[in-house]
Every structure is written in structure tokens, then in C-alpha cells.
C-alpha positions as CSV (number, residue, x, y, z in Angstrom):
1,M,-257.1,-32.4,76.7
2,S,-254.9,-30.9,73.9
3,K,-253.8,-33.0,70.9
4,V,-250.4,-33.7,70.5
5,T,-249.1,-32.3,67.1
6,I,-245.5,-32.0,65.4
7,D,-245.8,-28.5,66.1
8,N,-246.9,-28.2,69.6
9,I,-244.9,-31.4,70.9
10,T,-242.0,-29.9,72.4
11,D,-244.0,-27.1,74.1
12,T,-246.2,-29.8,75.5
13,V,-243.0,-31.8,76.9
14,I,-241.7,-28.6,78.3
15,A,-244.8,-27.6,79.8
16,S,-245.0,-30.7,82.0
17,L,-241.7,-29.7,83.6
18,G,-242.5,-29.6,87.6
19,Q,-246.2,-31.0,87.3
20,N,-245.6,-33.6,89.4
21,G,-242.6,-32.9,91.2
22,D,-240.1,-29.9,92.3
23,V,-237.6,-28.9,89.9
24,T,-235.1,-26.2,90.3
25,E,-234.8,-23.4,88.3
26,R,-231.1,-25.0,87.1
27,Q,-233.0,-28.2,86.2
28,R,-235.7,-26.5,84.3
29,D,-233.2,-24.4,82.3
30,I,-231.1,-27.6,81.8
31,M,-234.3,-29.6,80.6
32,T,-236.0,-26.8,78.6
33,A,-232.8,-26.2,76.7
34,L,-232.3,-29.9,75.6
35,L,-235.8,-30.4,74.9
36,K,-235.7,-27.7,72.3
37,H,-232.0,-28.6,71.0
38,L,-233.1,-32.3,70.6
39,H,-236.6,-32.1,69.1
40,G,-235.1,-29.5,67.0
41,F,-232.3,-31.9,65.9
42,C,-235.2,-34.5,64.8
43,K,-236.8,-31.9,62.9
44,D,-233.7,-30.7,61.0
45,V,-232.7,-34.7,59.9
46,N,-236.3,-35.7,59.5
47,L,-235.1,-38.5,62.2
48,Q,-236.8,-42.0,60.9
49,H,-238.0,-44.4,63.7
50,N,-235.3,-47.2,62.3
51,E,-232.5,-44.4,63.3
52,F,-233.8,-43.7,66.3
53,I,-233.9,-47.2,67.3
54,D,-230.3,-47.6,66.0
55,A,-229.2,-44.8,68.5
56,C,-230.9,-46.2,71.4
57,M,-228.9,-49.5,70.7
58,F,-226.0,-47.8,70.1
59,L,-226.2,-46.5,73.5
60,A,-226.7,-49.6,75.0
61,R,-223.8,-51.0,73.5
62,A,-221.6,-48.3,74.9
63,G,-222.9,-48.6,78.3
64,A,-221.9,-52.4,78.1
65,V,-218.4,-51.2,77.4
66,C,-218.1,-49.2,80.6
67,D,-215.9,-50.7,83.1
68,D,-213.0,-49.6,85.5
69,K,-210.5,-49.3,82.8
70,R,-212.8,-47.7,79.9
71,Q,-215.4,-45.2,80.3
72,E,-217.1,-45.3,76.6
73,F,-219.5,-42.4,77.2
74,I,-216.7,-40.2,78.1
75,L,-214.9,-41.1,75.2
76,L,-217.9,-40.5,72.9
77,G,-217.9,-36.9,74.6
78,D,-214.2,-36.8,73.4
79,I,-214.7,-37.6,69.8
80,L,-217.8,-35.0,69.6
81,G,-215.7,-32.3,71.2
82,V,-218.0,-31.9,74.2
83,E,-215.8,-32.4,76.9
84,V,-213.2,-30.1,75.4
85,L,-216.3,-27.5,75.2
86,V,-217.6,-28.4,78.8
87,D,-214.0,-28.0,80.1
88,M,-213.5,-24.5,78.4
89,L,-217.0,-23.2,80.2
90,S,-216.2,-24.5,83.3
91,N,-212.7,-23.3,83.4
92,P,-212.7,-19.9,81.5
93,I,-209.2,-18.2,81.2
94,E,-208.9,-14.9,82.9
95,G,-205.2,-12.9,82.5
96,T,-202.3,-15.0,82.4
97,E,-203.5,-18.4,83.8
98,S,-202.6,-21.3,82.1
99,E,-205.0,-23.2,79.9
100,S,-206.8,-26.4,80.9
101,T,-207.7,-29.2,78.9
102,V,-209.2,-32.8,79.1
103,L,-208.4,-35.0,81.6
104,G,-208.5,-38.0,79.3
105,P,-209.6,-41.7,80.2
106,F,-206.3,-42.9,81.3
107,Y,-205.6,-41.2,84.8
108,R,-204.9,-43.4,87.6
109,E,-205.5,-42.0,91.3
110,N,-202.5,-42.3,93.8
111,P,-199.2,-42.5,91.4
112,P,-196.0,-43.0,93.1
113,V,-194.8,-40.1,95.0
114,L,-190.8,-39.2,93.7
115,P,-188.3,-36.8,94.7
116,K,-187.9,-33.7,92.3
117,G,-186.1,-34.6,89.2
118,A,-186.7,-38.2,89.9
119,S,-187.8,-40.5,86.5
120,T,-191.0,-42.6,86.2
121,V,-189.4,-44.7,83.5
122,Q,-189.5,-48.3,84.9
123,T,-190.0,-50.3,81.4
124,H,-187.5,-49.4,78.9
125,F,-188.3,-49.6,75.6
126,D,-185.5,-49.8,72.6
127,N,-186.8,-46.8,70.7
128,E,-187.3,-44.4,73.6
129,E,-186.0,-41.0,74.0
130,S,-185.7,-39.8,77.2
131,V,-186.8,-36.4,78.1
132,H,-186.0,-33.7,81.4
133,F,-189.1,-31.7,82.1
134,E,-188.8,-28.9,84.2
135,G,-190.5,-25.4,84.6
136,H,-191.8,-23.0,87.3
137,V,-195.5,-22.6,88.6
138,R,-196.5,-19.1,89.6
139,D,-199.4,-17.5,90.5
140,A,-201.0,-14.5,88.4
141,S,-198.5,-11.7,90.0
142,G,-195.5,-13.9,88.9
143,A,-194.6,-15.1,92.5
144,P,-193.4,-18.5,92.8
145,I,-196.0,-21.1,94.4
146,S,-194.0,-23.8,96.5
147,G,-195.7,-27.0,97.7
148,V,-197.7,-27.5,94.4
149,T,-198.4,-31.4,93.7
150,I,-197.9,-32.3,90.4
151,D,-199.1,-35.9,89.0
152,V,-198.1,-36.6,85.6
153,W,-198.4,-39.3,83.1
154,E,-198.1,-40.5,79.5
155,D,-198.2,-43.0,76.9
156,A,-195.1,-45.5,76.5
157,P,-193.1,-45.7,73.2
158,N,-195.2,-48.3,71.7
159,G,-198.4,-45.7,72.2
160,L,-200.3,-47.6,75.1
161,Y,-200.7,-46.4,78.7
162,E,-199.5,-49.2,81.1
163,N,-203.0,-49.7,82.6
164,H,-203.6,-51.2,79.0
165,D,-200.2,-52.9,78.5
166,N,-199.7,-56.3,80.5
167,D,-196.0,-56.0,79.5
168,Q,-195.5,-52.6,81.1
169,A,-194.6,-52.4,85.2
170,D,-197.4,-51.1,87.2
171,Y,-197.7,-47.1,87.2
172,N,-194.9,-47.1,84.5
173,L,-194.8,-43.5,83.2
174,R,-196.6,-42.2,85.9
175,G,-195.7,-39.9,89.1
176,R,-196.4,-37.3,91.6
177,F,-194.1,-34.4,92.3
178,E,-193.9,-31.0,94.3
179,T,-192.1,-28.1,93.4
180,D,-189.4,-26.3,95.8
181,E,-189.6,-23.3,97.4
182,N,-189.3,-21.3,94.0
183,G,-191.8,-22.9,92.7
184,H,-189.6,-25.2,90.3
185,Y,-190.5,-28.6,89.2
186,A,-188.4,-31.1,87.0
187,F,-188.7,-34.5,86.1
188,R,-187.4,-37.3,83.7
189,A,-189.7,-39.3,81.3
190,V,-189.4,-40.4,77.7
191,R,-190.9,-38.4,74.8
192,P,-194.7,-39.5,74.2
193,V,-195.9,-40.7,70.8
194,P,-198.8,-40.2,69.1
195,Y,-201.5,-43.1,69.4
196,P,-205.0,-44.0,68.7
197,I,-207.5,-43.7,71.3
198,P,-209.8,-47.0,71.7
199,D,-211.7,-47.5,68.6
200,N,-212.8,-51.0,68.3
201,E,-216.2,-50.3,70.1
202,T,-218.8,-47.8,69.8
203,A,-215.8,-44.8,69.6
204,G,-214.8,-46.9,66.5
205,E,-218.3,-46.6,65.1
206,L,-218.7,-42.9,66.0
207,L,-215.3,-42.2,64.4
208,R,-216.1,-44.1,61.2
209,F,-219.7,-42.2,61.0
210,M,-218.1,-39.0,61.0
211,G,-215.0,-40.0,58.7
212,H,-212.7,-39.1,61.4
213,H,-209.5,-40.8,62.5
214,P,-208.6,-42.1,66.1
215,N,-205.0,-40.7,66.7
216,R,-203.8,-38.1,69.2
217,P,-200.6,-35.9,68.8
218,G,-197.8,-36.8,71.4
219,H,-198.6,-35.4,75.0
220,M,-197.8,-35.2,78.4
221,H,-200.5,-35.0,81.0
222,F,-200.6,-32.7,84.0
223,I,-202.8,-32.2,87.3
224,L,-201.5,-29.3,89.1
225,S,-203.2,-29.0,92.5
226,K,-202.7,-26.8,96.0
227,D,-205.0,-25.2,98.6
228,G,-206.1,-22.1,97.5
229,Y,-205.5,-22.4,93.9
230,R,-208.0,-23.7,91.1
231,T,-206.7,-26.7,90.3
232,L,-205.3,-27.0,86.6
233,V,-205.7,-30.2,84.4
234,S,-203.7,-29.6,81.2
235,Q,-201.2,-31.5,78.7
236,I,-198.1,-30.1,77.0
237,Y,-197.8,-31.1,73.6
238,D,-194.9,-32.2,71.5
239,A,-194.3,-29.4,69.1
240,D,-192.9,-31.6,66.3
241,S,-195.7,-34.4,66.8
242,A,-197.9,-35.4,64.0
243,Y,-201.8,-34.6,64.7
244,L,-201.5,-31.6,66.3
245,D,-203.8,-29.9,63.8
246,N,-206.3,-32.5,63.7
247,D,-206.6,-34.1,67.2
248,S,-209.3,-36.9,67.5
249,V,-210.5,-35.2,70.8
250,F,-209.8,-31.7,69.7
251,A,-208.2,-31.1,72.5
252,V,-204.8,-29.2,71.4
253,K,-204.4,-25.7,72.2
254,E,-201.7,-23.1,71.2
255,S,-200.3,-22.4,74.5
256,L,-200.0,-26.1,75.6
257,V,-197.7,-26.9,72.8
258,A,-193.8,-26.9,73.4
259,K,-190.5,-27.7,71.7
260,F,-188.8,-30.8,72.8
261,N,-185.2,-29.4,72.4
262,K,-181.7,-31.6,72.5
263,A,-180.7,-31.4,76.3
264,P,-178.0,-29.1,77.1
265,D,-174.6,-30.0,78.8
266,G,-175.3,-31.2,82.4
267,I,-178.6,-32.9,81.6
268,D,-178.4,-36.6,81.3
269,T,-181.7,-37.3,79.0
270,D,-181.6,-37.0,75.1
271,L,-184.3,-34.3,75.2
272,H,-185.7,-31.2,77.5
273,V,-188.5,-29.4,77.9
274,D,-188.8,-26.3,79.7
275,F,-192.5,-25.2,80.7
276,D,-194.2,-22.9,82.8
277,F,-197.8,-22.9,84.4
278,V,-199.7,-20.0,86.2
279,L,-202.6,-21.2,88.5
280,K,-205.5,-19.0,89.6
281,A,-206.1,-18.0,93.2
282,Q,-209.2,-19.6,94.4
283,A,-211.7,-17.8,96.6
284,A,-211.3,-18.7,100.2
285,D,-214.8,-19.8,100.9
286,Q,-215.2,-21.8,97.6
287,S,-213.4,-25.6,97.2
288,I,-211.2,-26.5,94.1
289,A,-213.4,-28.1,91.6
290,A,-213.0,-32.1,91.3
291,E,-211.5,-32.5,87.6
């Protein structure tokens, strides 16, 4: 039996993989890389035992925060840029297709199904600016795609999503729409505003440790889905919003920034946004990935 040393501990743990149970090639690859990087990190920073215990307690506190309204570990992954990196690895861009970005922690399933052009606003605010969103959804060849389901959601002018604000109506500023025969979509909402991600628990501890702020720029969330196409989880960012260049979760992409222009005559909102999406066809023998 070889003695464990600081020089062989990593190789010793890697060598134990699969000794007492089957592991797949993917499991072996993941664990080997994880162990090399994790042990390397500990050596790089000369991690001390009290710091290791502090990290374990931090993770325990994060787990205690998780519930049906807040997933703290996803939030921590956002703050570290991990979720947006995994999203880019999972959804590489090819050609003209639209870029994806993070789902975020505030999505709710089964929003109200609304007709084209309807408003998602149920609770009004004195400082709200109404916005007419519209555009086309096309495939890579430029052909329109009809029947695309589009889920949208955003924060209110007070910076809160309705599921974190008891003063807003249920499913306020959320809706589900469908593109018409020309691939066109349209709905009315309000101008999204910058807001801080939840920072009162371990997420806040991590932000302060990093010396970073908790704020996100104003954005509208989208999920576009239809059988035969890769589901697109994305956002439209307000070109005039604060925090575009230093988003707390690093999710802003240049192709997703849009100008909120003054609405032209004939549109009964304050502002107008015209934004198109391009969906990638999905191979017939593959299922659309859950985002």
C-alpha cells in the first residue's frame, strides 16, 4: 500500500475511479478533470483547513435557502459566470441562428395563453412605460416559421418579478403567444428596468467576496419552441439600460441588445421594439433539449 503524499494524492484518487463499481467513460472524464482542477486549486491558493470548513458551511447555508421560489445554487452559478458558460457550450451558434442566454431563476411554467398583440400587464405602476414588442421568427434560410410558442416574462417597474411581489397580480407581466402564418409575433408589455438579483443570503456573501454588484440590466425574457427546432432561451436587452457592460451574471450578448424607440403613429404604446429571431432546425431523431 503506497503512502499518500501531497505529490501523489491527486493520482491516487483518480486511480480509485471504477475500482468498486462501474463508471461510464463520461463519468470518468468528468471526475478526472474535476479532481485535477479541484486539487490544483487547493494547491494554487494553499487552502487552509479553516477555509475548507468555511466553504463547506457556505454550501450548507446555500442548500438551506433553496425552495420553490429560489434556487441558490443556480444563482451562485450565475454570479460565477458558470451558467452562461454552460449555456454557450450547450448551444453553440452556427450561421445566422439567434444566440441564447441564461433562463434565470424567475421563470414560471404555464403562463397565460394570450392572442397576438395582447398585453401581459395586469398590475399598473405610475412610472411604467408601455412597449409594443414585435418581430419575425425565421429558420436559417430566412423562411418564416408559424406556430412557434413564445413565452415571455419580465420584472415590473419596481424591479420585482410578480412571484416575489405580493402586490402584483398572479402572472403579471407573463404570457404565452404564438407566431402567425408569416412567422410574426406581437405583444404589449412595459419597459423592463434594472434590478438586483437576490443578495440577502449566500449569493450576497459571494458577491461581496468578489467585490461585485448584484445588478442586472433591463431585459425581456423569451423562450421560443416548436417541434423540429431547437428550443431557444434568450433575452432582449434595453440598449439604454444601465449595467449592460457589467451585468452581475455576465449574460449580455451584443446580438441581444435592442433599441427601445418611440412608438410610431398607429401603435398605442410609449415605445416600440422590433426584434427578429432565427431558430435552428433540430435533427429528426433528436428531442428538443429542456432549457
